[in-house]
VOVEXPA-653656 format. One record per residue: x, y, z of N, C-alpha, C, O, CB in turn. Coordinates in steps of 0.2 Angstrom, whole numbers, plus 5000, padded with zeros to 4 digits. Atoms other than C-alpha are relative to their C-alpha. Glycine has a CB too. Layout:
! residues N
XYZXYZXYZXYZXYZ
...
***
This chain:
! residues 612
499350024998496548835004500550004994500349974989500049935004
499650015006498048854993500750015003500950035008499950064995
499350004999499948834993500350054995500250044989500349935000
499749955005501048974986500649964996500949924999500350065004
499550035003502248924973500550054997500850034991499749954994
499549955002503449074971500749975002500749935006499950075003
499450024999505249034970500650054999500550104995500249944995
499449965001506949114971500549954997500749905000500350025007
499550045004508149044958500750035001500850084999499849994992
499349984999510049044962500449954996500349894996500250015007
499650045004511348984950500850035000500950095002499849994993
499349985000513248984949500250054995499950054989500549944999
499849955004513949144941499550055000499650114997500049974993
500649955000512249234944500350075004500650065009499449975003
499949934997512449424948499450025004498950045001500350054995
500649984996511349464962500350035007500850005010499549945002
499749974993511649574978499949955005499449925006499750075001
500050044995512049484993499450015005499049975007500650005005
500649984996510749585003499449994997498949985000500150085002
500650015003509449564990499849935001499249915002500150014992
500150074998509549374993499749995007499249965008500649954999
500350004994509249405011499350035001498950005004500550045005
500749975000507749515008499549954997499049955000500050074996
500450045003507049394996499849945004499249915004500249974993
500150064995507249245009499550025005499049985007500649985003
500449984995506349355022499350004997498849985000500250075002
500649995003504949395009499749934998499049924998500050044993
500350075002504749205005499849965007499649905006500649964996
500250034993504449175024500549965003500349925008499449954998
499550044997506149105029500250045006500250105006500649994996
499849974994506749145047500850005000501149954999499749965006
499249995000508549215049500149985008499950005012500250074999
499850034993509349115064500850015001501150024996499849935001
499350004999511049105072500349935000500949924999500250035007
499850075001511048915072499549974996498949964998500149975007
500450035004510348825058499849935002500249895003500349994992
500150074998509348665063499349984998499149924999500050005008
500750025002507648665054499950024993500150084991499550025005
500349975007506748685037499850075001499550085007499549954997
500349944999506248855034500450065003500250115005499450005003
499649954997507748945041500650014995500849984991500349975007
499449995004509349025034500550045005500250075010499950054994
499549974996510949085042500550044996500750024990500449955004
499549965004512149225036500750005004500750025010499850074999
499350004997514049205040500550024995500649984990500149935003
499549985005515349305031499750014993499250044992500649954999
500350005007515049285012499649944998499449934993500650014995
500450065001514049135014499250015003499150045008500349945004
500750014998512149105015499849935001499849904995499550044996
500350075000511548935022499350005001499050045005500449975007
500750005000509848895018499749935000500049884997499750034993
500350074999508748745024499350014997498850035000500049985007
500649995003507348745011499649935000499949885000500050034993
500450065001505948615008500149974994499849924992499250025001
499950035006506548584991500549955000500549914995500350064995
499550055000507948474996500149975007499950005012500750034998
499950044994508348345010500550045004500450045010500149934999
499449974996509948435015500050074999499850104994500749974998
499949935001510348615018500550024995500949974993500150045006
499549985005511348715005500450065002500150105006499750014993
499649944998512748845006500150034993500350004988500749985003
499949965006512748984993500650055002500650095006499350044998
499349974999514549054992500050064996500050054989500649955000
500049945004514649234986500850035000501150025004499650065003
499449965001516149334979499850074998499650084992500549974995
500349935002515549514980499349994999498949965003500350034994
500750015001513849514972499949954994499549964990499750074998
500050055004514149364962500049935003500449925008500550004994
500050064997513749184966500649954997500649944991499349964999
499450035002515349084966499949925000500149884996500650025004
500150084999514848904973499349995003499050035007500649975004
500650024996513248814978500149935001500349894997499350014996
499950074999513348654987499649985006499450025011500849985002
500450024994512348544999500549975005501149955004499549944998
499650034995513048485016499649975005499049985006500450065003
500350044995512748375030499950045007500450075009500449935002
500149964994511948465045500349985006500650025010499250015001
499750034994512548345058500750015000501050035006499849935001
499350005000514348335053500350074997500950084997500349944996
499849945003514448505044500549994994501050034993500350055005
499550015006515348425029499650004993499049994993500349935001
500349995007515048455010499849934998500149884999500550034996
500350065003513948325001500150014992500549974989499349995001
500049995007513748384983500150074997499850125000499449974997
500049935004514148534971499450004996499149954993500650004996
500649995004512648604963500150064995500450114997499350025005
500049945005512448714948499550055001499650115000499949974993
500549954999510848794953499549975006499549915007499650024994
500550024995509448784966499450055000499450114999500350005008
500649964999507648834967499750005007499749945010499449974995
500250004993507048894984499350025000499150084998500550055004
500749985000505148884986499950045006500350055011499649945000
500249964995504249004997499849955006499649895005499450054999
500250044994503848945015499450035003499350035009500650015005
500649964998502149035016499449954997499449934992500050074997
500650035002500448945015499450055001499550105005499949945004
500649965000498749025012499449965001499349924997500050054994
500650034999497248965020499450055002499550095006500149955006
500549964999495549045020500150074999499950125002499749995007
499849935001496349205013500550035004500650095004499450045000
499549984995497549215027500749974999500849914998499849985007
499350025001499449215024500349975007500250015012500450054997
499750024994500349105036500749994999501049954995499749935003
499250005001502249135038500349955006500049945011500250075000
499650044995503549035047500050045007500150105007500849994998
500049974993503349065066499350035002499250045008500550065000
500649984998501549115065499649955004499749895003499550024994
500550054996500249035078499549974995499250014991499850045006
500650035004499048915070499649955005499849945010500349954994
500450054995497648805077499849944995499549954990499350045002
500250065004497348625071499449985004499349985010500549945001
500650014997495548585074500049945005499649945010499549984994
500050064995495948415083500650005005500649975010500149944995
499450004996497648455091500150075003500650075008500649984996
499949934996497548645096500550044997500750044991500149985007
499549945002498748795096500749974999501049955004499950055004
499350025001500448765088500450064996500050114995500149944997
499649955004501848865079500149974993500449914992500650025003
499950035006501948845060500850014999501150064999499650054994
499350015001503748785056500249994993500749964992500349955005
499850015007503648785037499949944997499649895000500850015000
500150065004503548665023500749955001501249985001499950014993
499450044999504748515025499949934995499349924993500149975007
500050065004505148355015500249945005500649945009500650004994
499950064996505048175023500049944996499649944991499550005006
500050065004505448005016499549955004499649935009500749975000
500550054998503947895018499949944995499849954989499350035001
500150065005503947715011500550014994500250004988499349984998
499649985006505447765000499850054996500250064990500149934996
500249945004504547914993500150065004499950065010499349994998
499949934997504948094997499450044999499150054994500650044997
500749975000503348185002500150075004500550085008499549965003
500049944997503048365007499550015005498949995004499950064995
500549994994502248415024500150075002500550105000500249945005
499849944996502048565034500149985007499849935010499450055000
499850024993502748555052499750055004499750115003500850005001
500349964995501848625067500349985007500349925009499249995000
499750024993502748635084499550015005499250065006500650055001
500450004994501848605100500450015006501050015006499549945000
499650004994502248615118500549955001500549894999499550005006
499450044998503948545124500349984994500749934994499749945004
499650025006504548545106499849944996500149924992500749995002
500350065004503448405100499750034993499550094992499449975003
500249985007503048415081499449964997499449894998500650004995
500550045004501548365070500250024993500250084991499350035002
499950005007501848335052499449994996499149944996500649964997
500750005003500348375041500149994993500450044990499650065002
500050005007500148315023499750064997499250085000499749934998
500349945003499748455011499349994998498950044998500450024994
500750015002498048375006499550015006498950015005500049934997
500549994994497348395024500250075004500050075010500049945004
499849944996498048565029499450055001499450105004500550044996
500649964999496248635028499849995007499350025010499549994995
500250014993496148565046500350065005500250065010500349935002
499749954996497248715052499750074998499550084992500750004999
500249935001496748905053500650045003500950015008499350025002
499649964997497849045057499750025007499150045007500250074996
500249984993497749095076500050085000500550114999500449975005
500249934999496949265077499850025007499250005008499650034994
500249984994496949335094499550065001499450094996500650015005
500449944999495649455102500350045005499950095008499349975002
499649964995496949525114500750004998500949964993499849995007
499350015001498749545114500449955004501049945004500450075001
499750054996499049405126500249944995499849924991499549975005
499850065004500049265118499849945003499949925009500850005000
500350054997499149105120500549945002501049944999499549974995
499650064998499848945128500049954994499449934992499849975007
500150065005500348805116499749945002499749935008500849994997
500450064998499348645116500649955001501149954998499549984995
499650065000500148485121499749944996499249924997500149975008
500350065004500048345108499849945004500249925009500649984995
500250064996499148195114499650015006499349965009500549965001
500449994994498248285128499350014999499150024993500350075003
500749995001496448285131499750075002499150095001499649955004
500249934998496448465137499750044994499250074995500650045002
500349965006496148535119499349984999498950024997500549994994
500750025001494648425116499550025005499050045003500149924999
500549974995493848475132499950074999499350094999500349995007
500149935001494148655129499650014994499150054994500750044998
500449995006493448645111499349985001498850024999500349954994
500750024999491848545117499750065004499150075003500049945004
500349954995491548685131499950064995499350094996500550025005
500149945004491748825118499549984995499150034993500750024996
500550015005490748735105499350005003498850035000500149934997
500749994996489248725118499850075000499250094999500049965007
500149935000489448905120499850034994499450084993500650045004
500249985006489448935102499349994997499050034994500549974995
500750025002487848845099499550055004499050075001499849935002
500449954996487048955113500050074996499550104996500250005007
500049935003487649115104499750004993499450044992500850014999
500350005007487149055087499250005001498950044997500249934997
500750004999485349025094499850075001499350104999499849965005
500149934998485449205102500050044994499550094993500550025005
499949965006486049285086499449984995499250034991500749994996
500550025005484749185075499350035003498950044998500049934999
500649974998483349255086500050074998499450104996500050005008
500049935003483849435081499949994993499550034990500750035002
500150015008483949375063499349984999499050014994500549944998
500750025001482249295065499550055001499050064997499849945005
500449954999481449445072500050054994499550074992500350055006
500049965006482049545057499649964994499349994990500750014997
500450045005481349395046499250015001498950014996500249935000
500749994999479649425054499750064997499250074995499950005008
500349945002479549605049499950004992500449974989500650065001
500250015007478749615032500050074997499850125000499349964999
500149945004478749755019499849974993499849924991500650044999
500350025007477949755001500649984996501250014997499750064997
499550025005478949664988500250054995499750084992499949934997
499949965005479849774976500049974993500349914993500750045001
500050035007479649744957500650034997500750104997499450014996
499549985004481249764947499850034994499550004990500649954999
500249975006481049894934500649994995501150034995499950085001
499450025004482149824920500150054995500750064992499849934996
499949955004481849974909500550055003501050085000499450044998
499549964996482750084922500749975001501250005000499750015007
499450034999484049954925500450004993501050024993499949925001
499750005006484449944906500350074998500850084996499549984994
499849935001484550134905500650025004501050055002499450055002
499449994995485750144920500649964997501249994997499949985007
499450045003486850004912500350044993500950044993499749934998
499849965006486850104895500450065001500850084997499450014996
499749934999487450264903500649995005500950045006499550055003
499450014996488750184914500650004996500749974991500049935004
499449995004490450244908500549945000501049944996500450065002
499550065000491350074913499649944998498949944998500350005007
500350065000490949894910499949985007500449985011500449954996
500150034993490249814926500549945001500649904997499349985001
499550054999491549704934499549945002499049945004500550015006
500450054998490949524938499850005007499249985008500549934999
500349994993490849564956499550055001499050045005500650025005
500549955000489849714953499349974998498849975000500150064996
500650045003488649604942499749965005499149965006500249964994
500350054995488449474956499750045005499250025008500649965002
500349964995488149604969499450034999498950035003500550055003
500649975003486849694959499449955000498949965002500150034993
500550065001485949524956499849985007499249975009500349944997
500250024993486049484975499550055003499150045007500750005004
500449954997485349654980499350004997498850015000500350074999
500650005003483949644967499649945003499049955004500149994992
500350054997483549474974499750025007499150005009500449945001
500249984993483449544992499450054999498950045003500650045003
500649955000482249684986499449974998498849994999500250054994
500650035003481049564977499749955006499149935005500249954995
500350034994480849474994499650045004499750105004500649965004
500449964995479649535007500250015006499950035011499349975000
499749994993480849545021500650064999501050054994500449945002
499549945001482049705023500749975000500949925003499950055006
499350025001483749685017500550035005500450095008500350024993
499549974995485249705029500749974997500949924999499949985007
499550035004486749685017500750055001500650115001499949994993
499349965000488649735020500349994993500449934991500449975006
499650005006489549775004500750025001500850085003499650044994
499349994999491449765006500350014993500349974989500349955004
499649995006492549834992500450065000500350115004499550014994
499549955000494049944989499750074998499250074994500649984996
500149935002493950134987500150004992500649984990500450055003
499949995008493550164968499849934997499949934991500750024999
500250065003492949984965499349994998499049944996500249945005
500750005003491150034961499549985005498949965003500049954994
500650014995490150024977499550054999498950035000500350005008
500549955001489350184974499549994994498950004995500350074999
500450025006488750124957499549955002498949955000500449984994
500550054998487949974965499550035004498950015004500449945004
500549974996487050084978499550044995498950044997500450055005
500449965005486450194963499449954997498849974997500450034995
500550055003485650034955499549985005498949985003500449944998
500550024994484849984972499550065001498950055001500349985006
500549944998484150164975499550014994498950034996500550065000
500449995006483450174957499449965001498849984999500449994994
500550045000482450024960499550015005498950015005500249935001
500449984994481750074977499650064998499050074999500450025006
500449945002481250244970499549994994498950024995500550064997
500550015005480450174955499449965003498849964999500349954994
500550034997479350074967499650055005499250035009500249945004
500449954997478750244975500350015007500050055011499449985001
499749994993479950244991500650054999500850064994500249935003
499449955000481250364996500749965002500749915005499950065006
499350034999483150334998500450055004500450115002500349984994
499549964996484350405011500749974999500849915001499850015007
499350035001486250395008500450045005500550105005500350014993
499749974994487250435024500749994999501049944998499849975006
499350005001489050485022500350035007500050075010500250044994
499749984993490350515037500350074999500450105005500549965001
499749935000491050685030499650044995499350014990500749994998
500349955005490450835021500249994993499950004988500050075002
499750015006491650805007499749944996499649954990500850005001
500350075003491050625004499350014998499149994993500149945004
500749995001489250685005499950044993499550024989499750045006
500049965006489550814992500249964993499949974988500450065000
499850045005490450694981499449954997499349944992500649965001
500550055001489050564982499450044996499150024992499749975006
500649965003487750704978500250014992499750004988500050075003
499849995007488750754962499949944996499749944990500750035000
500050065004488950574956499349974999499249964993500449955004
500650035000487250514960499550054996499150024992499749995007
500449955004486350674953500249994992499749994988500150075002
499850015007487350644937499749944997499549934991500850004999
500350065002486850464936499350004999499049964994500249945005
500750005001485050494938499750064997499150074997499750005007
500349945003484850654928499549994995499150034994500650044997
500550015006483850574914499449965003499049934999500349964995
500550044997482650494927499550055004499850105006500249945005
500549964997481050574935500250005008499749975012499349994999
499850014993482050584952500250075002500650104999500549945000
499749944997482350734963500549985006500349945011499450045004
499550024995483950724973500250065003500250125001500749974996
499849944996484550844987500549985005500749925006499450035004
499550024995485850855000499950045007499650105007500750024998
500049974993485850895019500749995003500949945005499449975004
499450004997487550945026500250075002499850125000500649964996
499849934999488551095032500150044994500250104995500650005005
499949975006488851135014499450044998499450084993500349964995
500649975002487051185013499750055005499850045011499449944999
500249954996486351345020499449985004499049945002499950074996
500650024995485151345035499350014996498949974997500150045006
500649995004483851425024499849954995499249934995500050074996
500150055005483951295010499849935004499449905002500649994996
500250064996483951155024499350005002499049945001500550005006
500750004998482251205030499649984994499149944996499850075002
500450025005481551195013500049924998499549894996500150044994
499950075001482351025010499749955005499449905003500849994999
500350044995481750955026499250004999498949945000500250035007
500750005002479951005022499849964994499449924995499750074999
500150045006480050935005500149925001499749884998500450024994
499850074998480750775012499449975004499249915002500649995005
500650024996479250755024499449994996499049954997499950045006
500650005004478050785010500149954994499649944990499950074997
499950055005478850654999500250034993500250004988499449964999
499849975006479450784986500749984998500950004992499950085000
499350025002481250724987500049935000499849895005500550035005
500050085001481550544981500749985004500749925007500049984993
499350024998483450534986500350065004500550115001500449974995
499649944996484350635000500749975002500749915004499650015007
499450024998486150625003500250055005500150115005500650014993
499849954994486950695019500449965005500649915004499450025003
499650024994488050685034499549985006499049965005500550055002
500350024994487550645052499450055001498950045005500450015006
500549965000486350795049499349974999498849995001500150064995
500650045002485150665042499749975006499149945006500149954995
500250044994485050585059499750055006499550025011500649965003
500349954995484350745068499349985001498949964997500150074999
500750014998482650735077499550034995498950014994499950025007
500549965005481850865064500049974994499649994989500350075000
500050035006482150745050499449955000499449905004500649974998
500650045001480550655044499949984993499950024989499350035003
500150025007480350545029499249984999498949965004500449944998
500750025001478650515021499949934999499549895001499750044993
500150075001479050345015500849974998500949964993499649984994
499350025001480950295018500049924998499749885002500450015006
500050075002481250125009500749975000500849925002499850004993
499350025000483150115008500550055003500550115002500349994993
499549964997484550175019500749974998500849914999499950005008
499350025002486350165012500550045005500550105005500150024992
499649974995487650195025500749994997501049934997500049975007
499350005002489450235019500450005006500450055009500150064995
499650004995490750185031499750015007499850055011500650054999
500450004994489550145045500450015007500250045012499649935001
499550004994491050125058500250085002500450095007500649964999
499849934999491350315056499550045004499650105006500150044994
500549964997489750365065500049985008500249935010499349984997
500050014993489650385084499449965003499049945000500050075003
500550044997488650295097499350035000498849994998500250005008
500749975001487150425097499849994993499249984992500150075002
500250015007487150415078499749934999499249924996500650024995
500250075001487050225079499349995003498949955001500549965003
500750014997485550235091499550024996499049994995500050035007
500549975004484650345080499949964993499349954991500250074997
500150055006485050225065499649945002499249924998500749984998
500450064998484350085075499250014999498849974998500249975007
500749985000482750185076499750004993499149994991499950065003
500250005007482750205057500049934997499649934992500550054996
499950065004483250035052499549945000499549894996500649975002
500450054999481849925058499749964994499849904993499550015005
500450035005480749895043500350034993500050034988499350015000
499749975006481949985030500549964998500949935002500350085002
499450035003483149905018500650045002500650105001499949994993
499349974999484949935023500549974996500649914996500149995008
499450025004486449935012500650035003500650105003500050014993
499449974997488149965022500649994995500749944993500149975007
499450015005489650005011500650015005500750055009500050064995
499449994996491449985018500649974996500549924992499949965007
499350035004493249965011500349965005500649915003500450064998
499750054995493849895028499650005006499750055010500850035002
500450014994492549845040500349995007500849965007499549954999
499750014993492849855059499849935002499449904999499650055005
500050074997493049695069499349975001499149924998500349995006
500650034998491249675075499649994993499349944992499650055005
500450005007490449715057500349944996499949904994500150074996
499750055004491649595049499849935003499749895000500850015000
500250064997491349465062499349974999499249924997500250005008
500750025001489449465061499949984993499549934992499650065002
500150015007489549465042500349934999500049884996500350054996
499750065001490749315042499749945003499749895001500750005002
500350064996489749215055499449984997499049934999499950025007
500550035004488349205042499350045003498850025000499949935001
500649974998487049315052499850064996499250074995500250035008
500249945005487149465040500249984993500749954992500450065003
499950025007487149455021500750044999500750105001499450024996
499449975002488849505014500249994992500149944990500649985004
499850005007489449544996500750035000500850085003499550044995
499349975000491249574992500250014993500149974988500549955003
499749995007491949664977500750015000501050055003499750084998
499350015000493749614974500350014993500950024992500249935003
499849995007493849644955500150074999499650114999499549974995
499949935002494649804950499750024994499649984989500850025000
500349985007493949914936500649994995501249994997499850075001
499550015005494849884920500550064999500350115000499649994993
499549955001496449974917500350035007500850065007499750064997
499749984994496750004936500749965001500749905001499549995006
499450024999498549984941500150005008499950045011500650044997
499950014993499149924959500550075001500950094998500449945002
499749944998499850074969500749985003500849935007499750045005
499450024997501750064972500150035007500050095007500650034995
500049974993501950084991500749995003501149945002499549965004
499350004997503550125000500050035007499650075009500550054996
499949984993503950145019500750025001501249985000499749945004
499349984999505450245023500050065005499550095007500350034994
499949944996506150375035499950074997500150074991500750005004
500249935004505550555031500750044999501150055004499550045005
499549955002506850655022499750054995499450034990500649964997
500349945004506450825015500249994992499850014988500150065003
499750005007507550794999499649954996499549964990500749995000
500450055004506650634995499350024999499050014993500049935005
500749975001504950714997500050054994499550054990499750045007
500049955006505450854985500149964994499849984989500650055001
499950045006506050724973499349974997499249974991500549945001
500650035002504350634973499550054997499250034993499749965006
500549955003503350794971500250024993499850034989500050065005
499849975007504450854957499949954995499749974989500850015001
500150055005504250694948499250004998499149994992500249925002
500749995002502350704949499850064996499450064992499649995007
500249945003502250884944500350004993499950034988500350065004
499750005007503350854929499649964995499649974989500749965000
500550045005502050724922499350035000498950004998500049935002
500749965000500650854925499549975005498949995004499749994993
500550034995499950764940500050055007500350105007500249935002
500149964993499450824958500249955006500349895005499350025000
499750044994500050774975499650015006499450075008500750035001
500249994993499250744992500649995005501049955004499449945002
499550004995500450785006499650005007499350055009500550065000
500450014993499650715023500450025006500949995007499749935000
499749974994500250825037499450015006499150065005500450064999
500650004996499050785051500050045007499650035012499849935002
499949954995499550925063499750074998500150104995500750005003
500349945002498351075061500450065002500450114999499350015002
499649944998499551185071500650024996500750084995500249995007
499449995004500951165059499949994993500450004989500649955003
500150025007500151125043500150064995500450054990499349984999
499949945004500251305037500850014999501050034993499750065003
499349995001502151315040500349954995500749964992500349995007
499850065005502351145031499950024993500350014989499749945002
500249985007501451215016500450064997500650064992499250025000
499649945002502451375016500749984998501050004994500050055005
499450035001504051275017500149974993500649984989500249945005
500050035007503651185001499850054994500050044989499549945000
500149955005503051334992500650034998500750054992499550065003
499349985001504851394994500349964995500749984990500450015006
499650055004505451234986499750004993500049994988499949935003
500350005006504151244972499650064998499050064999499549945000
500349945001503851424968499450014995499050054995500550064999
500549995005502851394952499449955001498949964997500449974993
500650044998501651264960499550045004499750085008500349945003
500649984996499951304967500049965006499849905005499450014996
500150044994499951254985499450025004499350085005500750005004
500649984996498451244996499949955006500349905007499350004996
500150044994497851175013499349985001498850024999500250055006
500750024999496351075018500049965006500349915007499749954994
500050044994495851015035499350015003498950065001500550025006
500750004998494250985045499850065004499250075006499949945004
500249944996494351145056499950064996499850124999500550015005
500149945004494251265041499350014999498949975000500349984993
500749985001492651355038499749964994500149944989499950074998
500350055005491451235027500150034993500349994989499349995002
500049975006491351355013500750004997500849994991499750075000
499349995002493251385012500349924998500649924993500450035005
499850075001493551195013499749974993500049944989499849955006
500350035006492251154999500350034994500450004989499250025000
499649975005493051284988500649974998500849964992500050085001
499350035001494751214990500049944997500349924992500450005007
500050075003494251034987499750014993500049974988499549965004
500349995007493251094971500650024996500650004990499450055000
499549985004494751184965500649954999500849954993500350075003
499550055001495951044968499749944995500149924991500149965007
500350055005494750924959500050024993500049984988499249985002
500049975007494651044944500850014998500850034992499750075000
499350005003496651034943500350075002500850084999500049994993
499849934998496851214950500550005005500950065006499550055001
499550004995497951164964500549944999500349884997499749995007
499650055002499551064962500249955006500249895006500750034997
499850034994500051014980499550015005499450075007500750015002
500449984994498750994994500249975006500349915007499349974998
499850034994499350985011499350005005498950045005500550065004
500750014997497950905021500149965006500649935008499649964995
500150044994497350815037499749934997499649924991499650035005
500350065002496550645037499350014997498949964996499949955006
500749985003494950735030500049974993499449964990499950085000
500050025007495450665013499949925000499749894995500750014996
500150074999495150485020499449984996499449934993500049985007
500750025004493350485013499950074996499650114998499449995005
500049945004493650614999499849994993499549944991500650035001
500249995007493550654981500449954996501049924998500250074998
499750055005493950534966500350054995500050074991499549954997
499749955005495250634956500649964997501149945000500350065004
499650055003496150524943500750034999501250004998499749994993
499449975002497550654941500550015007501150035006500050074998
499650004993498150634960500349935000500049895002499650025006
499750075000499450494959500650005004501049955004500249994993
499450014995500750534973499750025006499450085007500650054998
500249994993500350524991500650005005501049955005499449955003
499450004995501650575005499650015007499350065008500550064999
500350004993501050535023500650015005501049965005499649945001
499649994995502050605037499849965006499249965007500150085002
500250044993502150505054499549954999499049955002499750055005
500550055002501250365046499949955005499449915006500249964993
500050054995501650255061499450025006499349985010500650005004
500649974995500250365071499349974998498949995001500150075001
500750015003498850295060499949925001500349885001499950024993
500250075000497850135061500149974992500150014988499349995002
499950035006498050005047499550014995499650034989500149935001
500649995005496350015039499950084998499850094992499349985004
500049935002496450205040500550024995500450064990500150055006
499449995005498150205030499749974994499950004988500649975003
500250045006497350085018499550054996499550054990499749935001
500549965003495850205015500350064997500250084992499550025006
499649945003497050355013500349984994500350024989500550035005
499750025006498050265000499549994994499750004989500449935001
500550015005496450224991499850074996499450074992499449975002
500149935003496350414987500450014994500250054990500150055005
499649995007497650394973499949944996499649894998500750025002
500050055004497850284959499349984997499149934995500249935003
500750015003496050314952500050014993499549994989499650055003
500049995007496650344934500449944997500549895000500350064998
499650055003497750244922500750015001501149974998499850004993
499349994998499450314928500249975006499849955010500150085001
499750044994500550224940500050055006500250115005500749984998
500049964994500250294957500549985005500749925006499350005003
499550024995501550304972499750035006499550085007500650044998
500249984993501150304990500749995005501049945005499449965003
499450004996502550355002499850015008499650065010500550054998
500150004993502250315021500650015004501049975004499649935002
499449984997503550405031500050005007499450015010500350064997
500050004993504050395049500750045002501250044998500049935003
499449974997505350495060500449975005501049975005499850075003
499650044995505750385074500049934998499649904994499650005007
499950075002506350205073499349965002499149975007500649975004
500750044999504850085071500249935003500649905002499749984993
500050064996504549945083499349975000498850004999500350015007
500650034998503249815086499450014995499550004989499750025006
500649995004501449845079500150054995499850054989499450015004
499949955004501950005071500349984993500249994988500450065003
499750035005503149915060499649954996499649954990500749975002
500450055003501949775056499550034996499450014990499749955006
500649965003500549895051500350024993500050014988499850065004
499849975006501649985038500349944995500249954989500650045001
499850065004502449815032499449974996499549954990500449955004
500650035003500749745028499850044994499550024989499449995005
500249965006500349895017500549994994500250004988500050085002
499550025005501949855007499849944997499849934991500750005003
500250075003501349675005499450004997499349974992500049955006
500750015003499549705002499950064995499550114996499550015005
500149955005499749804986499549984994499350024990500650024997
500550025005498549694976499450045000499250065005499949925001
500649965000497049784970499449955003499449895002499850024993
500550044997495549724981500249975006499949925008499849954995
499750034994496549694997499650035006499850015012500750025000
500349974994495349795008499749955005499849965011499450044998
500250054996494549635015500649975004500549965010499649954996
499450034997496249565019500350055005500550035010500649984995
499749954995496849725027499650005006499850015012499950074997
500450004994495349725039500249945004500249945010499249994998
499850064996495849545044500750015003500849995009500149944995
499349984997497649605046500050055006500450045011500550034995
500149954995497049745057499849965006500049985012499550064998
500250054994496149615068500649975003500649965009499549954997
499450044998497749515069500550045004500750025009500449974994
499549964997498849665074499750035007500050025012500250054996
500349964995497649755086499649955005499549965011499650054998
500550054996496649595092499350024998499250084997500250005008
500749985002494849585089499650045005499150075004499649934999
500349964994494449665106499449975002499349915001499850074997
500550034997492849635115499450004995498950044995499850045006
500450005006491849595099499249995002498850025000500249954995
500750034998490349505107499950005008499549965010499849934997
500049994993490549555125500449955004500749915001499249985002
499550044996491549475140499949924999500449894999499950025007
500150074999490649305140500449964994500649914995499349995000
499750045006491249255122500750024999501149994995499650024994
499349975001492949355123500549945002500949934998500150065005
499650064998493749205133500049944995500549914994499949985007
500150065004493049075121500450024993500749974990499349994998
499749985006493749175106500849995001501149974996499850074998
499350014998495449175115500249935000500849924997500150035007
499850075000495448995117500149974993500649934992499549965004
500050035006495148945099500350054994500550024989499349994998
499849955006495749105089499450024997498949984996500549974996
500649975003494549215080499749964994499149964993500150074998
500250035007494549125063499749935001499149924998500749994996
500450074999494148945070499450025003498949985002500549965004
500649984996492849025082499550024995498950004995500150055005
500549975005492049115067499749944996499249944994500350054996
500150065004492148955057499449965003498949945000500649964998
500550044996491248855070499350035001498850005001500349985007
500649974999489948985073499650004994499049994994500150085002
500450005006489548995055499749934998499149934996500650024994
500350075001489348805054499449995004498949965002500549955002
500650014996488148815069499450044998498950024998500250035007
500649965002487148955062499749974994499149974993500350074997
500350035006486948865045499649945002499149924999500649984995
500350064998486448705054499350025003498849995002500449965005
500649984997485148795064499550034995498950034996500150055006
500549965005484448895049499649944996499149954994500450044995
500350055004484048725040499749955004499449905001500549984995
***
């Protein structure tokens, strides 16, 4: 639990654009209203901005002359009369953060004892002649609960599992307590059910792996970066899993480029050193090839045979690889869904690494279930899907999170704007002038060629190419390899780049019709740039006016520019789209009653109690 302490400082004589103050008040979590009557609100009238912040007992008026502040004074809200002239004012933000979730003015929250209400901001109240800060929560019929800051961990953000707006609770009513008790009973039943699945896995035994510290030291010495603290912790957790005699089932969440693959390499090396095979499953041929290149390079000084099975490999070669795999001549196989076909047989599969598990279809998952019983499983994800995230958060599945960026990595500057060809030309020109490359995401295969030709006319000296999933595999592989080598300046592409190459020189991304994509998908796509030490720029553009969830999605991308925001993005995606039918119909209504976050918290507590 934490409270934000950002401030907007305003003083007499200060030069600041009138509109800039309005934008900053929005960003600080203030609500623009037509009638000022509560903390956390502001009103714009003529050249005046009236602000009711939690920093002062009375609201203030900031009087502008052009883009300069001429007067600041407090006034009585009831009589609308001036009280005091002020030289300056600090306006604190009106946002709180609890369990990693930002709560803004007007957001729905759940108090564990009082139920669902609306967060109405931070306020000041005089108690026993002392002014203290509280947060205000509005309940049914306009009743308010004022919560001291030291106990705000009793509230969670309300995260729905559908788009239905929940009914506010009535303060002092026994309905909430009854509802909570009913749901808690159901949660205990679910916790027992989930733990039975967990216990069945605990019953399955496999030989304990011995950590080969010589191999470990050799991999550390040849790693071109320093391990981040999160990488170190995750490697330790996985080594501990391997040393136990029970198969691992661990979810590793981390942003694109934060070193998940390196962690997988360390795990794979240990399993291979113990005489077992490793399979690394990737959702696309491009990502499979990238893993092959990266892993083969990392393990080149070890007695390890690495191979690949995907559409990039000819049928003739595939036959030989499949035979060698069954004979145990291949230690590590990288591949796409091709690895899940019935003709694939391992001699001694020890570890299955699944990159972006949610990208695989239902049939693939059924085949995975057949593979996974006594095999260690490490799932990698930048933005896990609701069910995966929920199961991990509830304590049923092991989870590791890498939030620390590699040294020297800079946050990507993100802009959301209406598509204008002149602006697009300007962004491309700036990137090319500094010797960089550009991704231009145009997700309509019918018109992608025409779009590429249009920009070829604008940039006759630039090398322009196209990449999408319906191209012949060989042509696609050649194009991507040429782009990675720096032979192409502007790549017009489909979402095939979502799980693609790591190229440090690509630092501008222009996405057309960004409002057509999901939040997690846009976040993944943005992660394709900013892999080097240059400032990267992402432009998410739209053609029609944005409303509702489309606007929210793009706004969150602008807000979540901190490195390592993938986990928060997954949560935000849950919030916008709803969690959906995560655990079947029976639990759906229970989640709706409490909100997903409180439900998960209570389930986690039940699981932990039953475990011990």
